[in-house]
Each structure stands twice: as C-alpha cells, then as structure tokens.
C-alpha positions in Angstrom: 49.9 116.4 135.4 51.9 114.7 132.6 53.4 111.3 133.2 56.6 110.4 131.4 58.0 106.9 130.7 61.4 106.3 129.2 62.4 103.1 127.2 65.1 101.9 124.9 68.1 101.8 127.2 70.4 98.8 127.4 74.0 97.5 127.0 75.9 98.4 123.9 79.5 98.2 122.7 81.5 101.4 122.2 80.8 102.8 118.8 77.3 101.4 118.7 73.9 103.1 118.7 70.7 103.2 120.8 67.4 105.0 120.4 65.6 106.2 123.6 61.9 107.0 123.7 59.8 109.0 126.1 56.1 108.5 126.1 53.9 111.2 127.6 50.4 110.7 128.9 49.1 114.1 128.0 47.1 115.1 124.9 48.5 118.6 125.2 52.1 117.3 124.7 52.9 120.2 122.3 52.5 122.7 125.2 55.8 121.4 126.7 59.4 121.9 126.0 61.0 118.5 126.3 64.5 117.5 127.4 66.9 114.6 128.1 69.2 114.6 131.1 71.6 111.9 132.4 73.3 111.0 135.6 76.4 108.8 135.9 77.3 107.0 139.1 78.7 109.4 141.7 78.1 112.4 139.5 75.4 115.1 139.4 72.7 115.0 136.8 73.5 116.9 133.6 71.7 118.4 130.7 72.0 116.4 127.5 69.5 117.8 124.9 66.2 119.6 124.6 63.7 120.4 121.9 61.1 123.2 121.4 57.4 122.6 121.3 57.3 122.4 117.5 60.5 120.5 117.1 62.1 123.3 115.1 64.7 124.3 117.7 67.2 122.0 119.5 70.0 122.4 122.0 72.8 119.9 123.0 75.5 119.7 125.5 78.9 120.0 123.7 80.0 116.4 124.4 77.1 114.9 122.4 76.9 117.3 119.4 77.2 115.5 116.2 76.4 112.1 117.8 73.0 112.5 119.3 69.8 113.7 117.7 66.7 114.7 119.7 63.3 114.7 118.0 59.6 114.6 118.9 56.3 113.5 117.4 53.5 115.5 118.9 50.8 113.4 117.2 52.2 110.4 119.1 53.0 112.3 122.4 56.5 110.9 122.1 60.1 112.2 122.2 63.2 110.4 121.0 67.0 110.5 121.5 68.9 108.8 118.7 72.4 108.1 120.0 75.4 107.2 117.7 79.1 106.5 118.3 78.5 105.8 121.9 81.4 105.7 124.3 81.9 104.7 127.9 81.5 108.3 129.0 77.9 108.1 127.9 77.1 105.5 130.5 74.4 106.8 132.7 70.7 106.7 133.7 68.9 108.8 131.1 65.8 110.8 132.2 63.1 112.3 130.1 61.8 115.7 131.4 59.0 118.2 130.5 58.8 122.0 131.0 55.6 124.0 130.6 55.7 126.9 128.0 53.8 129.3 130.2 55.8 131.9 132.0 59.0 131.2 130.2 60.8 132.0 127.0 59.7 129.0 124.8 63.1 129.0 123.0 65.2 128.9 126.2 65.7 125.2 126.2 68.7 124.6 128.5 68.2 126.8 131.5 64.4 126.7 131.9 63.0 124.7 134.8 61.9 121.2 134.1 59.0 120.2 136.4 58.1 116.6 135.3 60.4 113.7 135.2 60.4 110.1 134.1 61.8 107.2 136.1 64.9 106.8 133.9 66.4 104.2 131.7 69.9 102.7 132.0 72.4 103.1 129.2 75.6 101.1 129.6 78.4 101.4 127.0 81.2 98.8 127.2 84.7 99.3 125.9 
C-alpha cells in the first residue's frame, strides 16, 4: 500500500504563488495515476488536477487552468502542484491522491477512482 505525504502549504497573499509536493513511499510510483483534490470549509471535496503515469497527459478543473501546473518526477516518487495567481477562492485543504492503473483507462484522469490519500496540507490565501 502506498503512503502519501503532502507538504508546501501555507499562508499567502492574493496574487502570490505556492508549490505543493506529494511524496510517495512506493518504488512502483509510475504504476499510479496521481491527482490533487481540495476541500474548502463547509464544501465538498473537488477535483483540482491529475497527471498520467508518464506525466505526458494532464487534466485540470476549469477554475485553475492557466494558473496551476501539475507535474511528477517518477525517479523521486514525487508529484507537484505549482500554483500561481492565487486568490481567496483557492483557500482549502489540498490532498494528494493515487489511483492504480490496473483495471482502468490509464488516460481517464478525472473520473477514475482514487484509492490512496494523503493527510492534506492547508493553503490559505488572504485578500
């Protein structure tokens, strides 16, 4: 079972940037589709971004397109979310998640089931 640990959250002013990291404790990291989700206070968790096993295909929720960039380094078993032009609507707990390739379309990044989750990291954007 893969263990996921997020880091890089914090307090930032509107218009600023943050880079989130997700470290995975699995040498077969490349066998997982990886994704980022977030949950704001009083709201349901939502999909933010995901990336294919090789890093060649990505998907983003419309509200972050052009501002966020997801990437992965399989040699380091790490996934990243670079966030720019942050606004207060981005305030949430951000979660790292992993989905096994087996039994699913490897390029269905958004609707596939994500089985493994990190503990979350808080991102707070002040106006």
